[in-house]
C-alpha positions as CSV (number, residue, x, y, z in Angstrom):
1,X,0.1,-0.2,-0.2
2,X,2.3,2.6,-1.2
3,X,2.7,5.6,-3.9
4,X,0.2,8.1,-4.6
5,X,-1.0,8.7,-8.3
6,X,1.9,10.9,-9.4
7,X,4.1,8.2,-7.4
8,X,3.3,5.3,-9.1
9,X,3.3,6.6,-12.7
10,X,7.0,8.3,-12.2
11,X,7.6,4.8,-10.9
12,X,6.4,2.4,-13.2
13,X,7.7,4.8,-16.2
14,X,11.0,4.6,-14.6
15,X,11.0,1.4,-15.0
16,X,9.5,0.7,-18.4
17,X,12.0,3.1,-19.5
18,X,14.7,0.7,-19.4
19,X,12.6,-2.2,-20.9
20,X,15.3,-2.5,-24.0
21,X,17.9,-3.7,-21.0
22,X,16.4,-6.2,-19.1
23,X,17.1,-8.6,-22.0
24,X,13.5,-10.5,-21.3
25,X,12.5,-13.7,-22.8
26,X,9.4,-15.8,-22.6
27,X,11.3,-17.8,-19.7
28,X,12.0,-14.4,-18.0
29,X,8.8,-12.0,-17.1
30,X,8.8,-8.7,-14.8
31,X,5.1,-8.8,-13.0
32,X,4.2,-5.5,-11.3
33,X,1.7,-5.9,-8.7
34,X,0.1,-3.0,-7.8
35,X,-2.3,-1.5,-5.8
36,X,-6.0,-2.1,-7.5
37,X,-6.5,1.7,-8.6
38,X,-3.2,1.2,-10.5
39,X,-4.0,-2.4,-11.9
40,X,-5.8,-1.1,-15.6
41,X,-3.2,1.5,-16.0
42,X,-0.4,-0.9,-15.8
43,X,-2.2,-3.7,-17.8
44,X,-2.5,-1.1,-20.6
45,X,0.6,0.3,-20.2
46,X,2.5,-3.1,-20.4
47,X,0.7,-3.9,-23.5
48,X,3.3,-2.5,-25.4
49,X,6.1,-4.2,-23.6
50,X,6.3,-8.4,-24.2
51,X,7.1,-10.0,-21.2
52,X,5.6,-7.6,-18.5
53,X,2.4,-8.1,-17.1
54,X,0.3,-6.7,-14.4
55,X,-0.9,-8.4,-11.4
56,X,-3.3,-7.6,-8.7
57,X,-2.1,-8.3,-4.8
58,X,-5.5,-10.0,-4.1
59,X,-8.7,-11.0,-4.9
60,X,-12.0,-12.2,-3.1
61,X,-13.1,-15.4,-2.6
62,X,-16.4,-14.8,-4.1
63,X,-17.4,-14.1,-7.5
64,X,-19.7,-11.1,-7.4
65,X,-22.1,-10.1,-5.0
66,X,-23.1,-8.0,-1.9
67,X,-19.2,-8.0,-0.9
68,X,-18.5,-4.5,-0.4
69,X,-15.0,-2.9,-0.6
70,X,-13.9,-6.4,-2.3
71,X,-12.4,-6.9,-5.8
72,X,-13.2,-10.0,-7.3
73,X,-10.9,-12.1,-9.5
74,X,-13.6,-11.5,-12.9
75,X,-13.2,-8.1,-12.3
76,X,-10.0,-8.3,-12.2
77,X,-9.3,-10.5,-15.5
78,X,-11.7,-7.9,-17.4
79,X,-8.9,-5.3,-16.9
80,X,-6.4,-7.8,-18.7
81,X,-4.8,-8.6,-15.7
82,X,-2.7,-11.9,-15.4
83,X,-1.8,-12.7,-12.0
84,X,-2.9,-12.2,-8.6
85,X,-1.1,-12.9,-5.3
86,X,-2.8,-15.2,-3.0
87,X,-1.8,-15.7,0.7
88,X,0.3,-12.7,1.1
89,X,2.2,-13.4,4.8
90,X,0.7,-9.8,5.2
91,X,-2.8,-11.0,4.2
92,X,-2.4,-14.0,6.5
93,X,-1.3,-12.0,9.5
94,X,-3.3,-9.1,9.1
95,X,-6.7,-10.2,7.8
96,X,-6.5,-13.6,9.7
97,X,-7.0,-15.7,6.0
98,X,-7.2,-19.2,6.4
99,X,-6.1,-21.8,4.5
100,X,-9.5,-23.0,3.5
101,X,-10.3,-19.1,1.9
102,X,-7.1,-19.4,0.1
103,X,-8.0,-22.3,-1.9
104,X,-11.3,-20.6,-2.8
105,X,-9.1,-17.6,-3.7
106,X,-7.1,-19.9,-6.2
107,X,-10.1,-21.6,-7.5
108,X,-11.5,-18.0,-8.2
109,X,-8.7,-16.8,-9.6
110,X,-7.8,-19.9,-12.4
111,X,-11.8,-19.7,-13.3
112,X,-11.2,-16.6,-14.8
113,X,-7.8,-17.7,-16.2
114,X,-5.4,-15.5,-13.7
115,X,-2.5,-17.3,-12.6
116,X,-2.2,-17.4,-8.9
117,X,0.9,-16.3,-7.5
118,X,0.9,-18.4,-4.5
119,X,2.6,-17.5,-1.1
120,X,4.1,-20.0,1.8
121,X,6.4,-19.5,4.5
122,X,7.7,-19.9,8.2
123,X,7.3,-17.5,11.2
124,X,10.3,-16.9,13.1
125,X,9.8,-19.4,16.0
126,X,8.6,-22.4,13.6
127,X,12.0,-21.4,11.7
128,X,13.8,-21.4,15.1
129,X,12.4,-24.9,16.2
130,X,13.2,-26.9,13.3
131,X,9.9,-27.2,12.6
132,X,9.8,-25.1,8.8
133,X,9.6,-28.1,6.5
134,X,6.2,-29.4,8.2
135,X,5.1,-26.0,8.2
136,X,5.4,-25.3,4.7
137,X,4.1,-28.8,3.8
138,X,0.9,-28.5,5.7
139,X,0.4,-25.3,3.3
140,X,0.6,-26.9,0.1
141,X,-1.1,-29.8,1.6
142,X,-4.5,-27.3,2.4
143,X,-4.1,-25.1,-0.9
144,X,-2.3,-25.8,-3.7
145,X,-2.8,-30.0,-3.6
146,X,-6.4,-29.9,-3.7
147,X,-5.8,-28.7,-7.3
148,X,-5.7,-31.3,-9.9
149,X,-2.2,-32.0,-12.1
150,X,-3.8,-29.3,-14.9
151,X,-4.8,-27.0,-12.5
152,X,-1.4,-27.1,-10.7
153,X,0.7,-26.4,-13.3
154,X,-0.9,-23.0,-14.2
155,X,0.3,-21.4,-10.6
156,X,3.1,-19.6,-9.4
157,X,4.9,-20.4,-5.9
158,X,6.5,-17.6,-3.5
159,X,8.6,-18.9,-0.7
160,X,8.9,-16.1,2.0
161,X,10.0,-16.7,5.3
162,X,8.1,-14.4,7.5
163,X,10.8,-13.8,9.8
164,X,13.0,-12.4,6.5
165,X,9.8,-9.8,5.2
166,X,10.7,-6.0,5.6
167,X,13.2,-6.6,8.4
168,X,16.6,-6.4,6.5
169,X,17.0,-10.0,7.2
170,X,17.6,-12.3,4.4
171,X,18.3,-16.2,3.9
172,X,20.8,-17.4,3.5
173,X,21.8,-18.9,0.0
174,X,21.8,-22.4,1.5
175,X,18.8,-21.9,3.3
176,X,16.6,-20.5,0.9
177,X,18.0,-23.0,-2.0
178,X,17.2,-25.8,0.5
179,X,13.2,-24.8,1.4
180,X,12.8,-24.0,-2.7
181,X,14.0,-27.6,-3.2
182,X,11.8,-28.8,-0.7
183,X,8.9,-27.3,-2.4
184,X,9.7,-28.8,-5.7
185,X,10.4,-32.2,-4.0
186,X,6.7,-32.2,-2.5
187,X,5.5,-31.2,-5.6
188,X,7.0,-34.2,-7.8
189,X,5.5,-36.3,-4.8
190,X,1.8,-35.1,-5.4
191,X,2.1,-34.6,-8.8
192,X,5.1,-35.8,-11.0
193,X,8.6,-34.3,-11.9
194,X,7.7,-32.5,-15.1
195,X,5.1,-30.5,-13.0
196,X,7.5,-29.8,-10.3
197,X,10.3,-28.5,-12.6
198,X,7.3,-26.5,-14.6
199,X,6.4,-24.5,-12.1
200,X,8.2,-21.4,-10.7
201,X,8.9,-21.1,-7.5
202,X,10.4,-17.2,-6.2
203,X,12.0,-16.0,-3.1
204,X,10.5,-13.6,-1.4
205,X,12.5,-11.9,1.3
206,X,14.2,-8.8,1.9
207,X,15.0,-8.9,-1.6
208,X,17.6,-6.5,-2.8
209,X,20.1,-5.5,-5.8
210,X,23.0,-6.5,-3.4
211,X,21.6,-10.3,-3.1
212,X,19.4,-10.9,-5.9
213,X,22.2,-12.1,-8.0
214,X,23.4,-14.8,-5.3
215,X,19.7,-15.9,-4.8
216,X,19.0,-16.2,-8.5
217,X,22.3,-18.7,-8.9
218,X,20.3,-21.4,-6.5
219,X,19.5,-24.3,-8.9
220,X,15.7,-23.9,-7.6
221,X,15.4,-20.3,-7.3
222,X,13.4,-19.0,-10.1
223,X,12.9,-15.6,-9.5
224,X,11.9,-13.4,-6.8
225,X,8.6,-11.7,-5.0
226,X,10.6,-8.4,-4.3
227,X,9.1,-6.2,-1.6
228,X,10.5,-2.8,-1.0
229,X,13.2,-2.9,-3.1
230,X,10.9,-2.5,-5.8
231,X,9.9,1.1,-4.5
232,X,13.1,2.1,-6.4
233,X,13.3,2.0,-9.8
234,X,17.2,1.7,-10.0
235,X,17.1,-1.5,-7.5
236,X,14.0,-2.9,-9.2
237,X,15.9,-2.9,-12.6
238,X,19.3,-4.2,-10.7
239,X,17.3,-6.9,-10.0
240,X,15.6,-7.4,-12.9
241,X,18.9,-7.5,-14.7
242,X,20.1,-10.0,-12.2
243,X,17.8,-12.6,-13.3
244,X,19.5,-15.7,-15.1
């Protein structure tokens, strides 16, 4: 929840002005998840930039109806938006979104041909008690593992260790790779190795221009869910260029 209109436009233009330098291809995408008032501006702006897409930060678990203040996946899809973030740790923490509700949101998104970016990750006490693998497994089992194999192909997973979000702390290269490998193996066990290899798994947790290249060098880290660093055009551009 950042940037008034003029700031948002300046930030977006500051990023797209350098598009030619990004060297993007069909396996290297930039997705911008703006606040709701700006998503149509983003989607129309990106129409002339191949491999750049707009996303919503959230959607309702309901298709339509008397839910004042909510925004449905159906509305989002009508604005030529491609992706939607589901289950960000802040939504779970501050808005008490349960796994049951998140599954409904994923299903609503996919019903409208939106690609969910499903977030999972552990808080500090779970990590310190060495219970993070079981915690993350339950998040997967309660949400995306209810999907068919076909549906599972059409989503992105973002691992965001809650203890590393907005704290300045970052999971080490080894910690991040270990969890990403675990998630991919769990997907392979549930579905198959082809689906597991085809799903993009992003790392989100204080990613910045200094650590992006190191994180992207990990075998199972396919990209990043960038937080505060995305509010600075120069830093976000550096992160984009670091993608392998």
